[in-house]
N, C-alpha and C positions, 0 to 999 in steps of 0.2 A: 596728631598729638595736640594737647591743649597748650595754646600759646601762653596763657596766663600762668601756667604751672612751671614754665621754664625760664630761668634767669641766667643767661650766659655769663660766664666769668669775664672779668676785665681782660684776662689773658686771651680768651677766645675772640673777644671783640677787637682787640688790638691786632691779632694775627689776621683776622678777616679784613681789617682796614688796609693792611699791606697788600692783600691779594685782590681786593675788590675790583679795581679797574681791569686787571687781567682776566678775572673770572667772567666779567660781563661780556668780554669778547670771546672767551673760550667755550663757555657753557653752551651757547646756541649751536655750536658746530658739532656737538656730541650727539651720536645717534640716539642715546637714551634720554636726551633732554626733551621733555614733553611740551615745553612752551615755545617751540619754534614759531617764528613769524610775529611774535609780540615783543616789544621792548621790555627790558628788565627795569623796574622802577626802584627796587631796593634789594639788597642782599643782607641777611641778618644771621649772625652767628647763633647756633644752638649749642654746640659743644666743639672743642678742639682738643685733641689728645696727641702729644708728640710721642709716637712709638719709638722713634729715634730722635734725639734732640737735634735742633738746628745747628748746634755748635759742633756736631760731629761732621766728618768729611762728607757723609751722605746722611741727610735727615729724612724722617718719614712722619708726615702729619696726617692724622685722621681728622676729617672735618665734616661736621653736620651743619648744613646751612639752609635757611629758608630763602626761597626766591619769590619775590612779589612781582606780578605782572598785571597790567591792565588788560581787560577783556572786552571786546566789542560784542554787542548783543547779536543774536541770530538774524539773518536777513528776513524781512517780512514780519518782525516782531512788533513793529510800531515804535521801537526805541532807537531808531537810527540817530547816530550822533551822540548817544549816551555811552559813556565809557565807565564800566564797572571794574572793580578790583577782583581779579581771578583769585579763587581760594589758593592760599599759598601751598607750594610743594616744598617738602624737605628732601634734600639730596645728600647722599653720602659720597664724599670724595676722599681719595688717598693720594696725597701730594708728596712727591719727592723733592728734596732740596739739596742743591749742590752749588758751589761757587761757579763752576763751569760744567757744561754738559758735553759728554763725549759724543762724537759724531753718530755713533750707533743708536743713541737715544734721541736724535734730532726729531723723529716723528712724534715723540712724547711731549715736546716743549709746550708749556703754557705761557711762559714769558719771564722777563727779568724784572725783579722787584727793585724799585727805586726809593721807596719810602717806608717808614715804620720799622717794626722789630725784625722784619725779614729783608730789609734793604741790603742789596748786594748779592742776594741769593738768586739762583736760577731755579725756577719751580717747573715741575713736569708731572705727567701722569705716571704715578708710581707703579701701576699695574704693568707697564711696558718695560720695567726694569727687573730682570730676573732676580737680582740680589734682593730687592725690596719685596718682591713677590714671595721669595723664599723666606724672608723674615716673617711675613704674615702666616705662612704655614707653621713656622716654629711657634708662634704665639698660639695657634690652634692646637698644637701638640701638648701645650702646657696650660691646663685649666687655671683660671684665676682672673684677677681684675687688673686693669691698667686704666686709671682715670675712670671715666664713665663706662668704659668698655668691659664687658664680661665674657670670658672665653670658656666654653664648655665642650666636653667630648664624651664619646662612648669609650670607656677604658678597656672594653673587651676587644676593641678594634685596634690593630697595630697600624700606626701612621709613621712610616720611616722618615728620617730626616734626610736632608740633602736632595730631595726630588727636584729636578729641573722644572721650572714653570714656563708655560707659554700661554698667551692669551688667545681666546677664541675671538674671531672677528665677525661672526655672522649674526650676533645678537643685536636687538634693538632697544629693549627696555631695561636690560641689566647688563652686567659684565661677568665673564667667567674666566677662570684660570685653570688649566689642566696641569697637573703635577705628575710628570713622569709616566703618563698614560695609566696611572694608578688611581688618582683621585681627581675630582673636579670641584672647584670652589665657585659657587654662584654668589655674587655680591649684588644685593638689592640696591639699586641706585635711588629710586624714590622710596622713602621710608615713612611709615606711619606707626603710631603707638598701637601696640597689640601684636600678638603672635602671627607672623606671616604664615599663610597656609602652606607655603612651600617648605617650611620647616615643621609646622605643626602636624600636617597630615602624614608625611613620610615617617615621622617619629611614631605616630599612633599605629600606622600600618606595620612598622617594624615590630612593635610590641605584640601585634597579632600574628606575626610570622608570615606576613604577605610578601612573597618573593617577587611580585610583579613590579615593585617600586624599590629603587636603591635606597638603602637605609642610611640615614645621616651618621657620619663618623665623628664630626665636630661641627660646632657652630658658634657664632658670637652675636651679642646683643649690646644695646646701649641702655643703661639705666639712668633715666633723666629726672626721676622724681627726687624731691629733696630728702625723703626718707627711704626706708626699704621699698624697693619697687615690686609691684605685683606684675604678673604676666601681661596685664592690660596696659601697664604704664611703661613697659620696656619696648624698645624698637628692635625687631629682628634685622640683622645687618648682613648675614651671610651664612651659608651652609655648605659643608664639605661632604661629598658623597662619593662612592666608588664610581670610577669612570669606566664605562662599558666599551673598552677598546675593541675595535673591529665591528662594532654594531652598525647596522644600517639605519639611517634616518628614515622613518616611515614615508615621508613626503618624497624624498629622493628615490626610494625603492619603488614606490608606486609609479612614479613617472618613468623610471627605467623599464619596468616591466610592461607598462602600457605602450611605450615607444617601440619595444621589441615585439609587440603583439602577444605577449604572454598574459594569461588570465591572472587577475589579482584576487579572485574570489576566495581562494583558499586562505590567503593572508588576511583578507577582510573578515572571514569567519573566525579565524584565530584571534584577531583583534577584538571582535565582539565578545569572545569568551574571556579574554584578558580584562576587558572593561567590566564585565559582570563580576568577575572575581574581585576586582578592586572595590567595586560598589558594595559587594557583600561584606568585605573586610571592614570598610568604613562604617557600614551600618552596625556591625558588631562592636566596633571600637568607640563610637561616639553616639550621642543621643539622636534618635529619630523622632519625627513628629507626624501627626496626621493633619492634613490640611482641611480645615472646615470651610464652610461657605465664605466667611469673612476673609479668611486668608487667601482663598483662591481669587476672590474679587480684587484683593489688593495686588496680587501678582498680575492679574489681567490689566488692571488700571495702570500699573507701572509699565507694562509692555506698551499699552496704548500711548502713554505719555512719551516714551522713547520714540515711538513712531512719529508723533507730532513734532518733536524736536528735530528729528532727522529730516522730515519732509520740509520743514522750514529752511533747513540748510542746503538740501539737495533738490533742486527743482525737478530732476528726472524721476524722483520718487513720488511726486505728488499725484500723478494720474492713477497710481495704484493704491494710494493710501486707503480709500474707502473699502476696496476689496480685502486689503490686509487687515483692516480693523475687524472684519468679520471673524477672523481667527481668534482674536482676543475676546470678542463678544461671545463667541461660542464657548470659549473656556469658562468665562464667568457664568454663563447660563447653565452649563453642565455642572459647574461647581455648586450651584444652587440646588441641583438635583441630588447632591449628596454622595458622589463616588468617594471611596476611601483611598484617596491618593496619599502616598507617603512621601515625606521629604527627609533628606539626610544630607550629610556632607558629601560633596561630589568634587570632581576635578575642577570644573568651572570654566575651562577654556580648552576643551579637548579637541584635537585635530591631529592629522597625520604627522605633523612636525613635532608633536609631543609624545611620539611613540618610537621606540627603538627595538629593532629585531637583532638579537644576538646571533653570533655565527652558528649556534646550534638550533636556531629557528624559533626561540622563545621571545615573546613580546614583553617589553617593559613600558610603563607609563612614567613620564617625567614632568617636571615643571608644573607643580600644583598651585602656583601663585594666583591663578585666575586671571581675569582681565585687569591688568594693572591700572587702567584708567578709572576703574570703579573703586569706591571707598572700601577700605579694608574690612570694616564691619559688615558691609553688604556681601563681600566675597566670602565671609565666614558663616553666612546664614545657611541653614538647611535648604536644599533645593530638590525638586523631583529628579531622579536619575535621567529622565527624558532630556534634561538640559544637556548632559554630556553626549547622549545619543544623537541629539540634533546637531551638535557641533561636529561630530564625526561624519554625519550624513552630508553636511555642508562641505566638509573637506573633500569628500569623494567628488562632489560637483566641481570643486576648484581643480582637482587633479584631472578630471575629464575635460576641462576647458583649456588645459595647457596644450598649446599647439592646435591640432585639429579637434574640434568639438566632437566628443563621443558620448552622447547621452546614454546609449545602451551600456557602455562600460560603467558609467556611474550607477545606473539602476541595478546592474548585477552586483556591484560591490555593496550598495546600500542593502539589498536583500540578503546577501551573504552575511553582512555584519549583524543585522538584526536576528538572523537565524542562529548565528553563533552566540549572541547574547542570550537568546532564549534557552539554549542548551544548558547554560549554567544557572541563569536566573529563574528558569521555569516559566517565564512569561515573555512573549514577544512584544517589544515596544510598539509594534504596529497595531496591537490590539487596543491601544489607547490613541486613536487617530486624532482626536481633538487636542489632547495634551501635547502630542508630538508635533502637530502642525503649528500650534501656538509657539512652541519653543523654537522650531525651525524658522518660523516667520520672524520672531524676535532676533534670532541670530542673523538672518539675512538683512534685516534693517540695520543692525549694528555694522555689518560688513559694508553696506552701501555708504554709510557715513564715513567709515574708516577709509575706504578706497577713494571716495571723493576728496578727502583731505590729504591723503598720503600717496596714493597710487592710482591716479585717474585712469591710466591705461587698463587697470583691472576692473573698473567699474561695471563693464558689461557682464561680468561673472555673477555678482550678486543680483544685478538687475534681471538676469535671466530667471533666477530663482524667485524673485519678487513677482515677475509676470506669472509664473506657474502657481505660486502660493496665493496670489490674488484672484486666481481663476480667470485670468485674462489672456487666454491663448497659450501656445506651447512655448516652453523655454527655448526651444530650438531657434525661434525667430530672432532672439537677441544675440545670436552668434553669427 
């Protein structure tokens, strides 16, 4: 969002001043906070909305704030010792306020405020308080405005009141509440101006009657412009969708079946069909484009630049960089020959963990946010469907690497998935090997950087793919 266009109220600034020292300590401990390992240089209020006033026995504050942090340059960049300002992230917080916190809410504690308008209050993570989580559901049941917040819903969907809320604990980049095993509310923690794809795309798919994606029942946004807000000036904050009770997470299901010695090829084929159905519905719902030579070269150049950045940060990647670069060079060369590749809206971060199998065996795709670390405008660009296919192929590799390395299991799943995709799409993704290799290589490079920063024990998994994709021996050697 444009910083110049937002002028926080004196009320918001004063409330944040009360919370500032506590939030500086609390934010870095949250799983969804992206700036771990760097000090916070400043917190700045964007908007503050009291959904329940602090004068009530229990208050509820909705807060949007910018976090400024210094950022060191990548190793080997020649800028050692130069500290730059990291682009600011805007975070969404829901803060409960009480004079005293009951023992059952002790894990939610943020701290005790000693100064400013909130002095004397104990503040805590409101999502861990069932009463305040229930209030949020009530606001979603009643469309309208509250300060800068705008609540909307599908009036054809019944949303009962009084559903008990429980938080999910497995997420990393966002937070979710399940209401009575009936609905799930996903709250975006890092927010940007513009319609979040995790709201935008399920809404469009619902209008096209695509049953592979749970349709939004309600959602809310923040309008931060001084006048009437356009969709590009609003921030998507959360979306309420049906909760698929009893559904199997695709990742957990794949691991269970693999460990039991059961084939996953039937499920992989069905997943391929489901992916192709969603791609077809997205192509029908939203504009598609044909990638010309210039566009393909831009895509290939962006992939090459991501490789350069990753190799600077992860020394283990450097020996393979020349071989990996050939994948992007081949894409640019083939793009110059004029193949008619189509680009459309896609999932953007597809893997087994983004898929759910219902008790009746049907697959659904969820979490259309894309890779949260990438700018929202980039995540909303049309992409070749091969990007999603490559993400799922990489996910089969990850599942095959869990425990005893099983390359044959991964290859069988990869082949079955592509065959299932072709049954619906009429074209097997493997018939575009240059396009598929480039996207799979780009994904593997992203994984190397992610694992090196967050899960070093997992780094051998993408490095095995890197070895294969660079044409430097068998992936088996890396396990």
